[in-house]
Steps between C-alpha positions, in 0.01 A plus 500: 500500500583364844161577650444699817223711645268666246528878486196717429594765245172686445242591764255732324222241445498571124498250214833373369456344156844375410861548609850426374849520643735766364831413658435499874199729467147454367279647231131440564157608381264659753215750532651641821473857361140455381585386149677178394859564391854366547701566815868451586574378853848543645494218755802624698350838596134408436461788255216491245525687170221519239609409147175584320364285215130539582319166501814284506470161674604130474872555449773284348868598516774366274773301675759777449262767638507712182148433368159503664174376351168593658127514433349846458146456631247770419136419557192688387156516657202707391185623676146444372158633600171314494159671516294262712162619372609435143326187370790391279765542775766605253827593682658822376874560531553819702874502568732355239876533487814291472544551875349305790176674599310343789307557826213699344295701751179678394410814693179490710317691224639265236630784282872471580736205491820480704746222422857383548745505210873457445490709180734754662747229605376437854156412633307825546137614520329642191149629431266536204127523440295181487536484122879528496527859378786725609735313735700676769750381759396572857763344725861401448763488774863444407595133526180408687234293322144627551212257445139399566311833521165525679264799511361671807121518518496868395737437207753754626774268621677188377640239736789296358781263597859625488781244459857610571810305610302191592240685708139573408307791652167667441488850357234753406486739205271806504361589158435856620845583638695239297688415820590155630550377854610164637262358763766411756242399761393214271840336551716315246449204269138593441336514159170484315314725747157651432303780664201385705155620399459713811 
């Protein structure tokens, strides 16, 4: 290499966890679509093409460009409940799967539990009762990743963060109508919001 000015190739503010040259182009790992996978970047026309391989990262290409080694990272996380008036404080597993289940949110009455899970491939919002009975998916939106649910005071609406193409926005989901709406007035690159008590 003879040096020169650096050239920025990605601008979506997403994680890149490994890249390798393939001829004059690049294969890299990124969660730019909401889930970590491999991407092919044609540097000449700046065209991105998803290659799949969910969870692939930390790449290593053979010198002749015919073989690629990579780590397939799949993490699990479970959700527990703790009854605070119980003298033995014994945590009980409520949500258990081989997926990544996180951001638990108990309803104001404490009888329902909303949470984020990637069990359907992308981060989406799911709900069950407080003992982990029947589980149902509430919100999933294409390649967007939905996370961090929070209940309204009346328990009728969930506020969540929507991540898509490097931008985070707030969105609401009505349990009654099962409709979602993006809160455009809240702006972009916002997350982790909660309803106020009043």
